[in-house]
PQR file of N, CA, C, O and H, with PARSE charges and radii, in Angstrom:
ATOM      1  N   THR A   1      82.442 104.428 103.712 -0.4000 1.5000
ATOM      2  CA  THR A   1      83.716 105.494 104.102 -0.0000 2.0000
ATOM      3  C   THR A   1      84.473 105.774 102.827  0.5500 1.7000
ATOM      4  O   THR A   1      84.546 104.973 101.895 -0.5500 1.4000
ATOM      5  N   ALA A   2      85.048 107.005 102.855 -0.4000 1.5000
ATOM      6  CA  ALA A   2      85.602 107.775 101.755 -0.0000 2.0000
ATOM      7  C   ALA A   2      86.854 106.734 101.047  0.5500 1.7000
ATOM      8  O   ALA A   2      87.162 106.544  99.871 -0.5500 1.4000
ATOM      9  H   ALA A   2      84.989 107.656 103.612  0.4000 1.0000
ATOM     10  N   ALA A   3      87.419 106.155 102.380 -0.4000 1.5000
ATOM     11  CA  ALA A   3      88.597 105.095 102.243 -0.0000 2.0000
ATOM     12  C   ALA A   3      88.298 103.780 101.120  0.5500 1.7000
ATOM     13  O   ALA A   3      88.995 103.256 100.251 -0.5500 1.4000
ATOM     14  H   ALA A   3      87.169 106.309 103.336  0.4000 1.0000
ATOM     15  N   MET A   4      87.084 103.575 101.550 -0.4000 1.5000
ATOM     16  CA  MET A   4      86.016 102.363 101.057 -0.0000 2.0000
ATOM     17  C   MET A   4      86.005 102.717  99.375  0.5500 1.7000
ATOM     18  O   MET A   4      86.577 101.949  98.601 -0.5500 1.4000
ATOM     19  H   MET A   4      86.518 104.000 102.257  0.4000 1.0000
ATOM     20  N   TYR A   5      85.323 103.915  98.895 -0.4000 1.5000
ATOM     21  CA  TYR A   5      84.970 104.594  97.531 -0.0000 2.0000
ATOM     22  C   TYR A   5      86.484 104.753  96.903  0.5500 1.7000
ATOM     23  O   TYR A   5      86.675 104.808  95.688 -0.5500 1.4000
ATOM     24  H   TYR A   5      84.859 104.538  99.524  0.4000 1.0000
ATOM     25  N   SER A   6      87.347 104.809  97.707 -0.4000 1.5000
ATOM     26  CA  SER A   6      88.871 105.262  96.750 -0.0000 2.0000
ATOM     27  C   SER A   6      89.112 103.958  96.510  0.5500 1.7000
ATOM     28  O   SER A   6      89.513 103.714  95.372 -0.5500 1.4000
ATOM     29  H   SER A   6      87.192 104.764  98.694  0.4000 1.0000
ATOM     30  N   PHE A   7      88.983 103.042  97.254 -0.4000 1.5000
ATOM     31  CA  PHE A   7      89.994 101.326  97.011 -0.0000 2.0000
ATOM     32  C   PHE A   7      88.937 100.694  95.402  0.5500 1.7000
ATOM     33  O   PHE A   7      89.331 100.070  94.417 -0.5500 1.4000
ATOM     34  H   PHE A   7      88.657 103.240  98.178  0.4000 1.0000
ATOM     35  N   MET A   8      87.224 101.321  95.842 -0.4000 1.5000
ATOM     36  CA  MET A   8      86.752 100.758  94.933 -0.0000 2.0000
ATOM     37  C   MET A   8      86.974 101.480  93.761  0.5500 1.7000
ATOM     38  O   MET A   8      86.971 100.791  92.741 -0.5500 1.4000
ATOM     39  H   MET A   8      86.904 101.828  96.643  0.4000 1.0000
ATOM     40  N   ALA A   9      87.185 102.792  93.609 -0.4000 1.5000
ATOM     41  CA  ALA A   9      87.552 103.347  92.310 -0.0000 2.0000
ATOM     42  C   ALA A   9      89.028 102.666  91.876  0.5500 1.7000
ATOM     43  O   ALA A   9      89.267 102.356  90.709 -0.5500 1.4000
ATOM     44  H   ALA A   9      87.188 103.351  94.437  0.4000 1.0000
ATOM     45  N   SER A  10      89.756 102.523  92.712 -0.4000 1.5000
ATOM     46  CA  SER A  10      90.955 102.048  92.510 -0.0000 2.0000
ATOM     47  C   SER A  10      90.741 100.830  91.403  0.5500 1.7000
ATOM     48  O   SER A  10      91.367 100.723  90.349 -0.5500 1.4000
ATOM     49  H   SER A  10      89.562 102.775  93.660  0.4000 1.0000
ATOM     50  N   CYS A  11      89.485  99.746  91.999 -0.4000 1.5000
ATOM     51  CA  CYS A  11      89.609  98.564  91.900 -0.0000 2.0000
ATOM     52  C   CYS A  11      89.463  98.812  90.332  0.5500 1.7000
ATOM     53  O   CYS A  11      90.160  98.206  89.519 -0.5500 1.4000
ATOM     54  H   CYS A  11      88.976  99.833  92.855  0.4000 1.0000
ATOM     55  N   LYS A  12      88.527  99.727  89.986 -0.4000 1.5000
ATOM     56  CA  LYS A  12      87.840  99.826  88.614 -0.0000 2.0000
ATOM     57  C   LYS A  12      88.981 100.327  87.536  0.5500 1.7000
ATOM     58  O   LYS A  12      89.116  99.886  86.395 -0.5500 1.4000
ATOM     59  H   LYS A  12      87.961 100.219  90.646  0.4000 1.0000
ATOM     60  N   ARG A  13      89.730 101.299  88.135 -0.4000 1.5000
ATOM     61  CA  ARG A  13      90.731 101.824  86.884 -0.0000 2.0000
ATOM     62  C   ARG A  13      91.827 100.858  87.059  0.5500 1.7000
ATOM     63  O   ARG A  13      92.812 101.058  86.348 -0.5500 1.4000
ATOM     64  H   ARG A  13      89.621 101.658  89.062  0.4000 1.0000
ATOM     65  N   ASN A  14      91.856  99.970  87.764 -0.4000 1.5000
ATOM     66  CA  ASN A  14      93.262  99.079  87.412 -0.0000 2.0000
ATOM     67  C   ASN A  14      92.296  97.350  86.725  0.5500 1.7000
ATOM     68  O   ASN A  14      92.948  96.328  86.510 -0.5500 1.4000
ATOM     69  H   ASN A  14      91.056  99.808  88.341  0.4000 1.0000
ATOM     70  N   GLY A  15      91.110  97.400  86.554 -0.4000 1.5000
ATOM     71  CA  GLY A  15      90.571  96.045  85.944 -0.0000 2.0000
ATOM     72  C   GLY A  15      89.974  95.167  86.826  0.5500 1.7000
ATOM     73  O   GLY A  15      89.236  94.291  86.375 -0.5500 1.4000
ATOM     74  H   GLY A  15      90.581  98.231  86.728  0.4000 1.0000
ATOM     75  N   CYS A  16      90.267  95.304  88.546 -0.4000 1.5000
ATOM     76  CA  CYS A  16      89.905  94.429  89.042 -0.0000 2.0000
ATOM     77  C   CYS A  16      88.584  94.282  89.538  0.5500 1.7000
ATOM     78  O   CYS A  16      87.976  95.334  89.741 -0.5500 1.4000
ATOM     79  H   CYS A  16      90.866  96.015  88.912  0.4000 1.0000
ATOM     80  N   ASP A  17      87.821  92.877  89.855 -0.4000 1.5000
ATOM     81  CA  ASP A  17      86.275  92.587  90.293 -0.0000 2.0000
ATOM     82  C   ASP A  17      86.847  93.386  91.680  0.5500 1.7000
ATOM     83  O   ASP A  17      87.963  93.397  92.198 -0.5500 1.4000
ATOM     84  H   ASP A  17      88.315  92.023  89.690  0.4000 1.0000
ATOM     85  N   GLU A  18      85.653  94.008  92.017 -0.4000 1.5000
ATOM     86  CA  GLU A  18      86.017  94.752  93.480 -0.0000 2.0000
ATOM     87  C   GLU A  18      85.224  93.909  94.566  0.5500 1.7000
ATOM     88  O   GLU A  18      85.250  94.157  95.771 -0.5500 1.4000
ATOM     89  H   GLU A  18      84.746  94.000  91.596  0.4000 1.0000
ATOM     90  N   ARG A  19      84.611  93.017  94.049 -0.4000 1.5000
ATOM     91  CA  ARG A  19      84.353  92.052  95.113 -0.0000 2.0000
ATOM     92  C   ARG A  19      85.312  90.752  95.409  0.5500 1.7000
ATOM     93  O   ARG A  19      85.610  90.226  96.481 -0.5500 1.4000
ATOM     94  H   ARG A  19      84.590  92.815  93.069  0.4000 1.0000
ATOM     95  N   GLU A  20      85.615  90.489  94.315 -0.4000 1.5000
ATOM     96  CA  GLU A  20      86.994  89.315  94.276 -0.0000 2.0000
ATOM     97  C   GLU A  20      88.142  89.893  95.084  0.5500 1.7000
ATOM     98  O   GLU A  20      88.847  89.117  95.730 -0.5500 1.4000
ATOM     99  H   GLU A  20      85.373  90.916  93.444  0.4000 1.0000
ATOM    100  N   TRP A  21      88.446  91.538  95.097 -0.4000 1.5000
ATOM    101  CA  TRP A  21      89.351  91.737  95.541 -0.0000 2.0000
ATOM    102  C   TRP A  21      89.236  92.052  96.868  0.5500 1.7000
ATOM    103  O   TRP A  21      90.291  92.095  97.502 -0.5500 1.4000
ATOM    104  H   TRP A  21      87.874  92.168  94.572  0.4000 1.0000
ATOM    105  N   LEU A  22      88.127  92.301  97.490 -0.4000 1.5000
ATOM    106  CA  LEU A  22      88.161  92.490  98.932 -0.0000 2.0000
ATOM    107  C   LEU A  22      87.967  91.347  99.578  0.5500 1.7000
ATOM    108  O   LEU A  22      88.287  91.395 100.766 -0.5500 1.4000
ATOM    109  H   LEU A  22      87.271  92.265  96.975  0.4000 1.0000
ATOM    110  N   SER A  23      87.519  90.263  99.165 -0.4000 1.5000
ATOM    111  CA  SER A  23      87.024  88.774  99.742 -0.0000 2.0000
ATOM    112  C   SER A  23      88.688  88.116  99.713  0.5500 1.7000
ATOM    113  O   SER A  23      89.129  87.422 100.630 -0.5500 1.4000
ATOM    114  H   SER A  23      87.259  90.224  98.200  0.4000 1.0000
ATOM    115  N   ASP A  24      89.463  88.485  98.497 -0.4000 1.5000
ATOM    116  CA  ASP A  24      90.316  88.095  98.829 -0.0000 2.0000
ATOM    117  C   ASP A  24      91.627  88.708  99.724  0.5500 1.7000
ATOM    118  O   ASP A  24      92.571  88.052 100.165 -0.5500 1.4000
ATOM    119  H   ASP A  24      89.104  89.048  97.752  0.4000 1.0000
ATOM    120  N   ILE A  25      91.400  90.127  99.849 -0.4000 1.5000
ATOM    121  CA  ILE A  25      92.049  90.461 100.990 -0.0000 2.0000
ATOM    122  C   ILE A  25      91.857  90.212 102.425  0.5500 1.7000
ATOM    123  O   ILE A  25      92.619  89.840 103.317 -0.5500 1.4000
ATOM    124  H   ILE A  25      90.633  90.660  99.491  0.4000 1.0000
ATOM    125  N   PHE A  26      90.637  90.520 102.384 -0.4000 1.5000
ATOM    126  CA  PHE A  26      90.441  90.210 103.760 -0.0000 2.0000
ATOM    127  C   PHE A  26      90.736  88.462 104.432  0.5500 1.7000
ATOM    128  O   PHE A  26      90.808  88.256 105.644 -0.5500 1.4000
ATOM    129  H   PHE A  26      90.018  90.822 101.659  0.4000 1.0000
ATOM    130  N   ASP A  27      90.855  87.509 103.532 -0.4000 1.5000
ATOM    131  CA  ASP A  27      91.672  86.683 103.496 -0.0000 2.0000
ATOM    132  C   ASP A  27      93.058  86.482 104.143  0.5500 1.7000
ATOM    133  O   ASP A  27      93.558  85.773 105.017 -0.5500 1.4000
ATOM    134  H   ASP A  27      90.796  87.676 102.548  0.4000 1.0000
ATOM    135  N   ARG A  28      93.428  87.435 103.302 -0.4000 1.5000
ATOM    136  CA  ARG A  28      95.134  87.320 103.154 -0.0000 2.0000
ATOM    137  C   ARG A  28      95.585  88.369 104.221  0.5500 1.7000
ATOM    138  O   ARG A  28      96.679  88.209 104.763 -0.5500 1.4000
ATOM    139  H   ARG A  28      93.023  88.011 102.592  0.4000 1.0000
ATOM    140  N   VAL A  29      94.807  89.419 104.544 -0.4000 1.5000
ATOM    141  CA  VAL A  29      95.477  90.131 105.374 -0.0000 2.0000
ATOM    142  C   VAL A  29      95.959  90.025 106.929  0.5500 1.7000
ATOM    143  O   VAL A  29      96.801  90.792 107.397 -0.5500 1.4000
ATOM    144  H   VAL A  29      93.919  89.548 104.103  0.4000 1.0000
ATOM    145  N   GLN A  30      95.539  89.334 107.427 -0.4000 1.5000
ATOM    146  CA  GLN A  30      95.668  88.561 108.746 -0.0000 2.0000
ATOM    147  C   GLN A  30      97.273  87.849 108.735  0.5500 1.7000
ATOM    148  O   GLN A  30      98.108  87.972 109.631 -0.5500 1.4000
ATOM    149  H   GLN A  30      94.855  88.711 107.047  0.4000 1.0000
ATOM    150  N   GLY A  31      97.414  87.145 107.560 -0.4000 1.5000
ATOM    151  CA  GLY A  31      98.532  86.153 107.419 -0.0000 2.0000
ATOM    152  C   GLY A  31     100.003  87.001 106.836  0.5500 1.7000
ATOM    153  O   GLY A  31     101.189  86.674 106.889 -0.5500 1.4000
ATOM    154  H   GLY A  31      96.736  87.045 106.832  0.4000 1.0000
ATOM    155  N   ILE A  32      99.249  88.328 106.221 -0.4000 1.5000
ATOM    156  CA  ILE A  32     100.602  88.620 105.305 -0.0000 2.0000
ATOM    157  C   ILE A  32     101.769  89.768 106.089  0.5500 1.7000
ATOM    158  O   ILE A  32     101.261  90.704 106.707 -0.5500 1.4000
ATOM    159  H   ILE A  32      98.286  88.593 106.178  0.4000 1.0000
ATOM    160  N   LYS A  33     102.676  89.709 106.062 -0.4000 1.5000
ATOM    161  CA  LYS A  33     103.795  90.667 106.713 -0.0000 2.0000
ATOM    162  C   LYS A  33     103.704  91.583 106.129  0.5500 1.7000
ATOM    163  O   LYS A  33     103.509  91.735 104.923 -0.5500 1.4000
ATOM    164  H   LYS A  33     103.088  88.949 105.560  0.4000 1.0000
ATOM    165  N   HIS A  34     103.910  92.691 107.370 -0.4000 1.5000
ATOM    166  CA  HIS A  34     103.969  94.293 107.259 -0.0000 2.0000
ATOM    167  C   HIS A  34     104.418  94.938 105.735  0.5500 1.7000
ATOM    168  O   HIS A  34     103.777  95.741 105.057 -0.5500 1.4000
ATOM    169  H   HIS A  34     104.069  92.568 108.349  0.4000 1.0000
ATOM    170  N   LYS A  35     105.489  94.428 105.493 -0.4000 1.5000
ATOM    171  CA  LYS A  35     106.554  94.886 104.244 -0.0000 2.0000
ATOM    172  C   LYS A  35     105.599  94.388 103.092  0.5500 1.7000
ATOM    173  O   LYS A  35     105.982  94.844 102.015 -0.5500 1.4000
ATOM    174  H   LYS A  35     106.009  93.776 106.044  0.4000 1.0000
ATOM    175  N   ASP A  36     104.507  93.619 102.982 -0.4000 1.5000
ATOM    176  CA  ASP A  36     104.196  92.842 101.842 -0.0000 2.0000
ATOM    177  C   ASP A  36     103.001  93.259 101.512  0.5500 1.7000
ATOM    178  O   ASP A  36     102.446  92.895 100.475 -0.5500 1.4000
ATOM    179  H   ASP A  36     104.196  93.248 103.857  0.4000 1.0000
ATOM    180  N   LEU A  37     102.168  94.560 102.882 -0.4000 1.5000
ATOM    181  CA  LEU A  37     100.710  94.778 102.414 -0.0000 2.0000
ATOM    182  C   LEU A  37     100.401  95.611 101.445  0.5500 1.7000
ATOM    183  O   LEU A  37      99.217  95.889 101.257 -0.5500 1.4000
ATOM    184  H   LEU A  37     102.620  94.856 103.724  0.4000 1.0000
ATOM    185  N   PHE A  38     101.623  96.280 100.486 -0.4000 1.5000
ATOM    186  CA  PHE A  38     101.174  96.968  99.412 -0.0000 2.0000
ATOM    187  C   PHE A  38     101.225  96.128  98.403  0.5500 1.7000
ATOM    188  O   PHE A  38     101.232  96.758  97.346 -0.5500 1.4000
ATOM    189  H   PHE A  38     102.585  96.054 100.638  0.4000 1.0000
ATOM    190  N   LYS A  39     101.268  94.890  98.239 -0.4000 1.5000
ATOM    191  CA  LYS A  39     100.729  93.947  97.050 -0.0000 2.0000
ATOM    192  C   LYS A  39      99.374  93.729  97.269  0.5500 1.7000
ATOM    193  O   LYS A  39      98.664  93.091  96.491 -0.5500 1.4000
ATOM    194  H   LYS A  39     101.262  94.378  99.099  0.4000 1.0000
ATOM    195  N   LEU A  40      98.945  94.306  98.435 -0.4000 1.5000
ATOM    196  CA  LEU A  40      97.156  93.933  98.565 -0.0000 2.0000
ATOM    197  C   LEU A  40      96.219  95.100  97.904  0.5500 1.7000
ATOM    198  O   LEU A  40      94.991  95.009  97.884 -0.5500 1.4000
ATOM    199  H   LEU A  40      99.522  94.824  99.066  0.4000 1.0000
ATOM    200  N   LEU A  41      97.011  96.309  97.318 -0.4000 1.5000
ATOM    201  CA  LEU A  41      96.437  97.170  96.857 -0.0000 2.0000
ATOM    202  C   LEU A  41      95.789  96.981  95.621  0.5500 1.7000
ATOM    203  O   LEU A  41      96.183  96.055  94.911 -0.5500 1.4000
ATOM    204  H   LEU A  41      98.008  96.383  97.334  0.4000 1.0000
ATOM    205  N   PRO A  42      94.984  97.605  95.290 -0.5600 1.5000
ATOM    206  CA  PRO A  42      94.290  97.159  94.297  0.2800 2.0000
ATOM    207  C   PRO A  42      94.981  97.253  92.485  0.5500 1.7000
ATOM    208  O   PRO A  42      94.506  96.891  91.408 -0.5500 1.4000
ATOM    209  N   SER A  43      96.442  98.000  92.920 -0.4000 1.5000
ATOM    210  CA  SER A  43      96.974  98.068  91.830 -0.0000 2.0000
ATOM    211  C   SER A  43      97.984  97.265  91.338  0.5500 1.7000
ATOM    212  O   SER A  43      98.228  96.929  90.179 -0.5500 1.4000
ATOM    213  H   SER A  43      96.827  98.294  93.795  0.4000 1.0000
ATOM    214  N   ASN A  44      98.644  96.955  92.577 -0.4000 1.5000
ATOM    215  CA  ASN A  44      99.187  95.459  92.306 -0.0000 2.0000
ATOM    216  C   ASN A  44      98.482  94.100  92.992  0.5500 1.7000
ATOM    217  O   ASN A  44      99.145  93.063  92.961 -0.5500 1.4000
ATOM    218  H   ASN A  44      98.446  97.228  93.518  0.4000 1.0000
ATOM    219  N   TRP A  45      97.357  94.083  93.516 -0.4000 1.5000
ATOM    220  CA  TRP A  45      97.073  93.133  93.632 -0.0000 2.0000
ATOM    221  C   TRP A  45      97.198  91.871  92.488  0.5500 1.7000
ATOM    222  O   TRP A  45      97.757  90.780  92.600 -0.5500 1.4000
ATOM    223  H   TRP A  45      96.818  94.925  93.542  0.4000 1.0000
ATOM    224  N   ALA A  46      96.564  92.373  91.518 -0.4000 1.5000
ATOM    225  CA  ALA A  46      96.929  91.259  90.371 -0.0000 2.0000
ATOM    226  C   ALA A  46      98.005  90.585  89.994  0.5500 1.7000
ATOM    227  O   ALA A  46      97.986  89.357  89.907 -0.5500 1.4000
ATOM    228  H   ALA A  46      96.110  93.259  91.426  0.4000 1.0000
ATOM    229  N   LYS A  47      98.996  91.262  89.744 -0.4000 1.5000
ATOM    230  CA  LYS A  47     100.525  91.450  89.664 -0.0000 2.0000
ATOM    231  C   LYS A  47     100.802  90.400  90.987  0.5500 1.7000
ATOM    232  O   LYS A  47     101.242  89.332  90.560 -0.5500 1.4000
ATOM    233  H   LYS A  47      99.012  92.259  89.814  0.4000 1.0000
ATOM    234  N   TYR A  48     100.669  90.410  92.421 -0.4000 1.5000
ATOM    235  CA  TYR A  48     101.160  89.650  93.111 -0.0000 2.0000
ATOM    236  C   TYR A  48     100.383  88.949  93.495  0.5500 1.7000
ATOM    237  O   TYR A  48     100.858  88.469  94.525 -0.5500 1.4000
ATOM    238  H   TYR A  48     100.311  91.278  92.767  0.4000 1.0000
ATOM    239  N   ARG A  49      99.061  88.396  93.255 -0.4000 1.5000
ATOM    240  CA  ARG A  49      98.050  87.527  93.615 -0.0000 2.0000
ATOM    241  C   ARG A  49      98.410  86.180  93.849  0.5500 1.7000
ATOM    242  O   ARG A  49      98.030  85.734  94.932 -0.5500 1.4000
ATOM    243  H   ARG A  49      98.676  88.786  92.419  0.4000 1.0000
ATOM    244  N   GLY A  50      99.145  85.302  92.999 -0.4000 1.5000
ATOM    245  CA  GLY A  50      99.630  84.309  92.979 -0.0000 2.0000
ATOM    246  C   GLY A  50     101.027  84.170  93.816  0.5500 1.7000
ATOM    247  O   GLY A  50     101.474  83.039  94.006 -0.5500 1.4000
ATOM    248  H   GLY A  50      99.453  85.665  92.120  0.4000 1.0000
ATOM    249  N   GLN A  51     101.689  85.266  94.296 -0.4000 1.5000
ATOM    250  CA  GLN A  51     102.737  85.213  94.938 -0.0000 2.0000
ATOM    251  C   GLN A  51     102.521  85.319  96.779  0.5500 1.7000
ATOM    252  O   GLN A  51     103.284  84.955  97.673 -0.5500 1.4000
ATOM    253  H   GLN A  51     101.326  86.185  94.142  0.4000 1.0000
ATOM    254  N   LEU A  52     101.217  85.944  96.843 -0.4000 1.5000
ATOM    255  CA  LEU A  52     100.726  85.787  98.378 -0.0000 2.0000
ATOM    256  C   LEU A  52     100.430  84.649  98.907  0.5500 1.7000
ATOM    257  O   LEU A  52     100.062  84.590 100.080 -0.5500 1.4000
ATOM    258  H   LEU A  52     100.597  86.240  96.116  0.4000 1.0000
TER
END
């Protein structure tokens, strides 16, 4: 879908490995608080990864 293409493009812009990011967020999304979902976006993921 268009949303996935957008996320993958965002990963590339932010220097994230797309597969690593996707695998990590799928593991974390179920247990994360709603207010912290922004931390899973590719633009924030590397910065907050160790804090999640």
